[in-house]
Each structure stands twice: as structure tokens, then as C-alpha cells.
C-alpha positions in Angstrom: 5.4 -223.2 118.5 6.4 -220.6 121.5 5.1 -220.8 125.2 2.1 -222.3 126.5 -1.2 -222.3 124.5 0.7 -221.5 121.0 -0.4 -222.4 117.8 1.0 -224.5 115.7 0.8 -222.9 112.3 1.4 -225.2 108.9 1.6 -224.1 105.5 -1.5 -223.5 103.6 -0.4 -226.0 101.1 -0.8 -228.7 104.1 -4.3 -230.1 103.7 -4.4 -233.0 106.0 -2.9 -233.6 109.3 -2.8 -236.8 111.5 -2.9 -236.6 115.2 -1.4 -240.0 117.0 -0.8 -240.3 120.2 0.1 -243.1 123.1 1.6 -245.8 120.4 4.1 -247.2 122.8 6.2 -248.8 120.4 8.3 -251.9 121.5 9.7 -254.7 120.2 7.2 -256.7 122.6 4.6 -255.8 120.2 5.5 -256.4 116.9 1.8 -256.2 115.1 1.7 -252.5 116.5 5.1 -251.8 115.3 4.1 -253.1 111.8 0.8 -251.5 111.5 2.7 -248.1 112.6 5.4 -248.5 109.8 2.7 -249.4 107.3 0.8 -246.3 108.1 3.8 -244.3 107.9 4.2 -245.7 104.7 0.7 -245.2 103.5 -0.8 -242.3 104.8 -2.1 -239.2 102.5 -1.4 -236.5 105.5 0.9 -233.9 104.6 1.9 -233.7 108.3 1.9 -235.8 111.0 1.7 -234.9 115.0 2.6 -237.6 117.4 1.6 -236.4 120.5 3.8 -238.3 123.3 4.2 -242.0 124.8 5.6 -242.8 120.9 7.6 -245.1 122.5 7.0 -247.6 125.8 10.3 -246.3 127.0 13.1 -244.1 125.4 16.2 -244.3 127.8 18.1 -241.7 125.7 19.2 -240.9 122.2 22.2 -243.6 122.6 19.4 -246.1 121.9 19.5 -244.9 118.0 22.1 -247.6 117.7 19.9 -250.4 118.8 18.0 -252.3 116.2 14.5 -251.4 116.7 14.8 -247.6 117.7 16.9 -247.5 114.9 14.4 -248.7 112.6 11.9 -246.5 113.6 13.9 -243.9 113.5 14.5 -244.4 109.9 10.9 -244.8 109.0 10.2 -241.4 111.0 13.2 -239.9 108.6 11.5 -241.5 105.6 8.0 -240.2 106.5 9.7 -236.6 107.0 11.2 -236.6 103.8 7.8 -236.1 102.4 5.5 -234.7 104.8 5.9 -232.6 108.0 6.7 -234.1 111.3 6.1 -233.0 114.8 6.6 -234.8 118.2 5.8 -234.0 121.5 7.6 -235.9 124.4 5.4 -238.1 127.0 5.9 -239.3 130.2 7.5 -242.3 128.4 9.6 -241.0 126.1 10.6 -237.5 127.8 14.2 -238.4 127.1 13.8 -237.9 123.1 16.6 -235.4 122.7 18.5 -233.4 119.9 20.1 -236.7 118.1 16.4 -237.9 118.0 14.9 -235.0 116.4 18.1 -234.8 113.9 17.7 -238.7 112.9 14.0 -238.4 112.5 13.4 -234.7 110.7 10.8 -234.1 113.1 10.1 -230.8 114.7 10.2 -230.7 118.8 6.8 -229.6 119.9 6.9 -228.3 123.5 3.9 -229.6 126.0 2.0 -226.6 126.8 
């Protein structure tokens, strides 16, 4: 994807795409986190597009060494090993950086 209004092009092999936004994942909402982790394990989508505010707050990629953030990153990595994962930053997680994208295998989407 490049530039405002550019289209995200997926391979012809992709049959199902899920779009999710505003999860606001945080350890204070364990049922929400558990539901999302189950979803990642069981969705049949070939691609997942996370459209901002995945986390309630992301204070920087140093967070990856924390238990909660590390668990979420590993779950996203597990998903990205079998399907395409795209993440657009939101106002709560605009500090998602290169280490996050490397750890999760996600493709960084620009906000148009």
C-alpha cells in the first residue's frame, strides 16, 4: 500500500478477509483478550486487517518484553504464520514500531 487512498492488493489465493478495529486490548479486560486469542486460533480467514486501537495503549516496542504484550505478540505471530496479517496504527497504539511488526509478522499499513 502506498499513498493516501491506495488499494490493498491481496493474492488471488485469499478467499476470506476479516476486518477488526478498536479492540482496546488490555490486561484489565481478560474476557476480551481471551475472546480475541480464541478468534485468532479458530478463524478461517486467509487475511486479517486490524484497523487501529488494537491495544488500549502501546507505550513503545519495549513493551514486547512484558507478559501481556508478549503474549499478544506471540498470538499474532502464530496467526501470521498461517495467514496474512495487516495492522494500521490507531490513536491508542500509534507507537507500534518496527520491533512489533518484526515480532508479529504483520505488515504495517499506512493510515490514508
